[in-house]
N, C-alpha and C positions, 0 to 999 in steps of 0.2 A: 398420499396427502400428509402434510406435516402439521402437527399440533401447534396452533397459534400461541399456546402458552409456553412452549419451550424457548430456550435462549437462541437468538439469531445473531450471527456475525457476518458482516459484509467485508470481504477482502478484495480490494482493487489492486490489480497487479499480482494475481495469485498463481500465475503459471509456473514461475521458476523462483529460484533463490529464496530470499527471506519470505516473500509473499506466500510461496507454496508451503514453506515450512510452518509459517503461522497458521495457514489454513488447515494443515494436517493436525497441528497441536490443538487448535480451537475445536476441531471436529469431535474431540472427546467430550466436550461439554456444551457445544453449540451446533445448531444446524448452520452450515457454512454456505454462503452465497459467494462463489468464486468468480471473479471478473478478470478477464484478460483477452487479448486479441487472438492468442494462439490456441486454436481448438484442440490440436493434438496434445499439447502440454496440459491443458485442462483435463482432458480425458485420462491422461496418465495420473494426474493428481486425484481424480475421482476414483480410479482403480485402487490407489493406495489407501484412500479414505474408506472405501467399501471393504477392502481387505482387513482393515482394522475394526470392522463392524459398525461403521458410522455412515452418515449420509451427507451429501452436499447437493447444491443446485448450481449448475454451471451456467455462466452467462458470458458467452464468447462475444464480447463487445469491446469497442475502442473507447477508452475514457476521454479521448479528445473530440468525440462527436457529441455535442450537447443534447441533440434530440434522442440519441441512444441512451444517454444517462438519465434523461427525463423519463423515458419509457421504463428503464430499469427501476428507478425509484418508485414510480407509480405502481409498477407490478409488485414490488416488494410490499408497498403499503396495502395494496388490495389483498394480498395473500396472507401477510403476517401482521399488518397493522403497525409495525415498527421494528426496530432492531435494538439489540443490547450493546453492540460493539461494531465500530468501523475501523479497520486497519488499512491505511492508504500507503501502499508500497510501490505503486506504478511509477516508473522512472525511465528516463532516457539518458544515456551516456554518450555525449558527443566525443569525437576524437580529441585527444589532447592537442593543444595548439598555443603558441605564444599569443598574448592578447592582441597584438597588432597583426595577427594573421588568422583570426577567427573567421571561419566561413559563414557567410550570412544565412545560408539555408540550414546549416547545422545548428546555428544559434537559434533560429526561428523554431525549428523542431524541438529543440531542448526546452525552450521557454513554453512552447505549446503544451508539451507533455507534463513538465515538472511544475509549471506555474499556472498557466491559463486553465488547464484541466482541473487543478486543485481549486482555483477560484470559482469554477462552475460547480464542482462537486460539493463544496461546503454548503452552499445554500440549498442544494438539492437533497443532500443527505441529512442535514440538520433537523428537518421536521420528523425524520424517521427515528432519531435518537430520543424517543419519547418515553422510554421505559426507565423505571427506577434504577439508578446506578449506571446509566448509560455512559459509554466511553468512546472517544475518538483518538486513534493513535497515529502519530506521524513519526518519521524516522530521520534524524539528523545525520548528514554525511556531506558536509559542505566543502571540505578541503580549502577553506578560505586562506588566502595568502600563499598558497603553494604554486610553484611555477607550472604553467601550462594548464592549470585547472580553471582558468577564468570563466569560461562559458558555463561549465558545470557548477562551479561554486556560486556564480551569480544566480543560477536558477534554483539551487537548493536553498540558498539564503533567503531568496524571495518566497519560496514555498514555506519555509519555517517561519518567516515573518508573518505570513497569513495565519499560520497555525497559532502562533503566540498571541496575535491580536484576538483571535477567536477564544483562546484560552482565557485571556483577561476578561473578555466580554461575558463569559459564561461562569465566572467564579461564583456567582450567587445562585446559579441554577443547578438542577439535578443532572448535570452533565459534566464529565471530566474530560478535558482535552489534554492529552499527554504528548510530550516530545521526548522520544526515547533515543538512546545512542547505542546502536549495534556495534559489536566488535567487528574488525575486518573479517570477511568471509570469502570463500572461493566461489564467488558468483560470476555470472557472465559480465556484469557491469564492471566488477573489479578487474577481470581479465583484460578488458579493453584498456584499462589504465595502467596495469602492471603486468604485461605479458612476460611469461618466463619466470615469475617469482616462485619461490618455494611455497606451494599451497598447503603443504603439510603443517605449517606453522599457523594457519588461519583457523578461525572458529568454524565448527560445523553449523550450517544454518539451522538444523533441527535443535541443536543444543542452544543456539542463540535465541530461537523462538521460545523455547521453554524458559530460558532465563528472563527474557523480556516480559513474558506473560506472568511470571511467578508473582503471585500476590495480587494480580490485576483482575483475574477471572476465576 
């Protein structure tokens, strides 16, 4: 059983890439609730967190299922009463495509994961961010104006627009909404966009997680 007084961090999209790196970094100071669809990747994350002497709670759930997210947030409230930090990294990367050839199914899935799920999660998670100094973190990566990025860029810009509105609406509250800008990293998402690139020049996700969290937690 976890002490309700300890710091709690919720990471949505925690199985790989930046989300997993953030979960590992946060585990040193928080009990991490790691949410992702891929059970195996979550278990590998948990192994790494435990090997470092920390603990996490795994939630193998799909962020696009509202009932699952409602159940998750209710369970978090019942067990801990609230959280100190939410890092939202769940993202879908559609195939690159000219704007006049975007596949309808790919576009719908991209908007569902990157925008609709965010619009559902914000009102669900908001009541949990009830602790002094609570923070919600979003991550900009819109590629706006770049060729073939239309679907992805549209979804990320919409997601960040939601975050910026929430940021403005909570200025007078004891909640800080932050939009952070990660450096390019060798993630699965980036590999879909830039196959064959020299990954040695990219930032290590663990280093980026530490940089982004520096001074925040």
